[in-house]
N, C-alpha and C positions, 0 to 999 in steps of 0.2 A: 318712318321708310326710307333709306337710303338707296337709290338704287340707281347702276350703270348704266344708260341707255341709248337708243338712239333716236334722233328726231325725222332722218332721212335717210334712205337708203345707200347704204354707200360711204355715207360719213361718219369721223371718229365717234366713239362711245362719249358721253358725258354725264356728268353726276347732276340728278334729280330727287327731288325729296317731297313725301307725300306723310300725310295721318297712317297711319298704320290701320291695315281695316277690318273690322271686325266679324268674326266668323254667324255664321248664319246655318242652320239644319245640322246638315251632319258636316260641314266644313271645318279646317280645323289647318290653324295658324301657327306658321313655322315658322320660327328663328332661325335664319341658316345658317350654318357653322362653315359649310366647305360646298363651292359648286365647282364643273366642271369644265372644264374651256372642249368641244367637240369640234370637229369638221363640217357637222351641218351647219355649227352655228356662222360656218361663213356665208353661206352658200343662200340663208334668212337674213344676215346681213344686206350683201349682195342684191335679196328681191328676187333670184330666179338661182334654176338650175341647171346645164347644158345639157340639152338632149342628142346634141351632135348634128352633124348637117349647118352648124348656125342659129338652131334650133333650140328657142329660153321657153324655162316649165314657166310663165308667172307666179309669183307667192306671197304678192302681197297684200290681195285682196282678201277684204276682212280683219286685218290686223291694222288698228290702232296703235299711232307714232304718237308719241314716243315710247318705244319698247323694249321690254327688259329681256333676253336674250339666256341662256339656260337653261337645262333639263339633268343635268346629275346633281342632286341635291339634296341635300345632307341637315338635318338643323335636331333643334331641340321644340318643341311644344310648346309656342307659346299663347294658346290660348285654344276653347274649345265653342263648337257650336249648342245648341240647346240639346239637339238630338244626337250627337254623340254618343255612343256608348260603353267606347272598352282604350280610345287614347284620353292621355292624361296630360294637365302641363306635367313638362320635366320629361316626358318618355323623348330618348335620342331614337328618333327613325329616318330613314330612306324611306323619300319619296316619289314610288312609280308616275312616272311621267306620263305614261302614253294614254291617257284619258279619253273613252271615246264620249256618246251620246245616252251612254245607259240606257236606253228603250227599246232599240235596233237589234232584230234578231244577233246581230255580230257578237254587240255587247254582250246578249243574255245569254251565249254561246261561251264565254269568256275569254274572249277575241278583240279585248276595248284597242288595240295596239292596231287596228283595224279598219277601227269606222269608220265609215262615209263623212259626217260630220264630227270630225276629233276635235278634244281643249286640250289638248297635248300644253304641258306646261315650257314656256318659252321658246311654244312654234306658233301656239294660234294663243296661248293665254301667256302674258308676262313668267318670267322665271326665274332664274336661281342668280341673277348676275346682282343681287341686291341682299339687306340683309333680314328680310322678312318675306316668303312667299304662303300663295294662299292654295292647300291642298282641299279639292271640294266632296272629299269623300275621305273619313277614316280609315276604309278597306285600300288605299294605295297608301300606307301607311305600312314598312317594314323594318323589324329588331332584325339590326346589325351585331348585336355579343358584343365582342371584346376588339373588333375588327376597328383600325385607327382609322379617326373620323373621314381625314382625308383621302386616305384608301373608299369605304366605304360608299363613298359617292358616285365614284368610276364606277358602279354595278348598276347604278340608274340605266347606262346607255351602254358606254364600253361592256362591261359583264353582260347586262343581258341580252344586248345585239349581236357580241359571239357568241353568246349560249346560246341565244335561239335559233343563229344559224348551223354553229356544229350538229345540234340535233338533227338537224332535216339532212345531212353527210355521215351522222355516225353510224347508221349500219354499213351504209356500201365501206366507208372508211374499216371499221373492223373488220369487216371479210376481204379484206385484201392486205392490210395492216400500214398504210400510210393515210396519213391526212394530210392535203397540202394546206397552207396558209399565207397567202398574196398578200402581199402587205405588211408591215411591222412595225406601223404606228402603233396609237394609241390604242385603237379597237385590234387591229389585230395580231400586239404583246397581251391584250386580255384571251383573246381565244388561245394563244401560245398557252398561256395557264390553265384554262379552262381543258383543254384538249390533254394536258399531260394528267392532268388531277382524275377528269372521267374518258380517257380514250383508252382504248386495248391495240394503239395505232401507237408507230412513230411519229414524228411531227416533221416535216417538210415546209419551210422558211422562204418565203422569194421577197425580196427588196431588189431594190435597185441602190440605195443607201449604202455602203460598207458601213457606217457608223449602227446604224439600227438591226444590220444582218449580226452587229461584233454585240449588239444588247441582246438579240436575241441567241447566238451559240451561249452566250452569259447566262439567260435567263432557261438554259438547256432543251431547245433544240435540236432533235437531232440530225438533222442535214441542214444548211443553209446554202441557197441562191442566188446569185444577180441571176435576174431573168432577160438583162439583156447581153447577155455574154451568149454568142452564136450554139456555145456549146451545150447550153444547160438543157435543153429538150435533150439529146444523143444521153446526156448526163441522167437526166429525169428516169429515162425510159428504160435505162440499164438499172438504176437503180432499183426499183415497184415492179420492173419485170415484164413492163410495158403499159406504163403511167400512172397516172394516180386513180386509185376506186373514187375517192372522194377528192372534197376543196373546196376552202371557203374564197371569194373577191373579197378582200377586205377593202380593197381601194376602192372598185368600182369603175374604173376607166375605159375604154374602147380599146385599150390596147392591153390593160392585165384581164381583162373579160377573155379578149381572144384569145391569150395566153393560157388563161386557165381552161379553155373549152379543148384547144390541141394541147395541151398534158393530160388531159384524163383516158382512161385504160378502157376497156370492155367495159359496156355497164357503167362508167362511172356518171359520179354525181357531181355535178358544182353549184353551190347557192350563192349568190350576187347579193354582198349587202352593202357594199360602199356606194355614196354616192357623189361620187369626183365627175361623172358624167360623161356625156360624148353616145357616140352609136357605133358598131360593131358588125362588120357581114363575116359571114360562116356560110360556108356549103354548106347548102340544107340537106341534101344526101350523106353526109358526115355522121350525120343524127344517127339514123338504121345501121348504117354502116356499123357503128361499133354501140347502138342498145344503148344512147348517153342523156343524161338530165342535166337540163340546166334551170335551174328555177330561181324563184328571186326571195327574201328575205327580208321581213318589215318588224324589227328587235325580238323581242320576243311576248310573252302571253301573262299575265298577274300569276297563273299558276306558275309557269316556269321564273319565273321571278324568287317566288317561293324557293323553288327548287335550288334553284343556284346559291339562294344565301342561308338553307342548310347545308350546304357544300361549302362554303363561307366560311360562316360558324363554326364546322366540325376541322377547321383548318386544311380541307382537302384543295384547297386556291392557292396555287400559290401567289405573290403579292407582286402586282402591279407595278411600275417601277412611276411615283406618283412625287409631281414638286409641289412646293404651295407657294403663292403668291397672294399680296393683298390685293381686296376687288377695285384700288383704285387702280390696277394693273391690267386690265381688263382688256381694253382696247390694242397695246403693247401687247399683252400675249395672245389675244388676236392676229396681230399682225403677224407675229413668230409662225403662228401655225399655218398662217397664209404661207409664209416662206418655206417652211417644211423644217424649221429648228429646233420643232420639242421633237425629242425622243418620252415615250410613254403618254403621259400626261399631266396636265399643270389642275389644280384647280385654288379657285380663288376662296382666299377667306378672311370672309367680312373681318 
């Protein structure tokens, strides 16, 4: 097994080789065909998340180094454990990476992505910057039909993260006729594709990068704005008749979250899913005066993953722009993403 790993936080990725692991119980060994590179990989590689005010959340505990990043994984079943009943060698599958302990009430309630003792692939457990990965249970494998392999990988995070967040604002957005998408990076563009497929609302995309706004327009966004332009808020209020009824912050910085709150209309709902970091200060009376809701969203549940893949396989979700690079380019790709040079999604192909 060949993996691109880091053996020190912040250090460049380098190649390590191991014997292929043998699956036990319900485990399934997957030969990886593509793995997406996600912005959260940067935070995990750095070992912390920015909590604002100079505070950082340490995410190094419990992770053994060297470690393999990557949670947007698609591949072919290479071997199965003795207790596996449905997965078969040769099956082409997306690997849902947001896996919990499977014993707590949260997991038993169908929300493994919210487990307090997670085993997320590429986060707590070695992930997809490799040519093989071990999935702990066949229930986390999803068929992707005739979808191109590289694109299929993105649904394990970009897709399910966008879908899960959008479902939290859907009712408000459709009631008011508009949904705001803050940030047109990889996950934001996935959000645009999904919103166009399932929402009865016009899409309003915000980004400070002209190239990303152009990409959003080309992908079918109804309206695009630069949030750093002083005239934007006035234009949004005029367009929507008083503010966005629903919006998702795909960046998750202090600036974008504040922007999202300040551009909500009466009874508006903002879901924050991005993890860029920081801390914001919002006038507390604003929540009561405008009856607004600000909530978080952590990827999406296994059930939502199944819903998303039904839409994808039915051809209802326009494809996200995807570029492929070899596995050896993992470090350069991570650096390009850190520098904001990537539009859409890059997937690594072993």
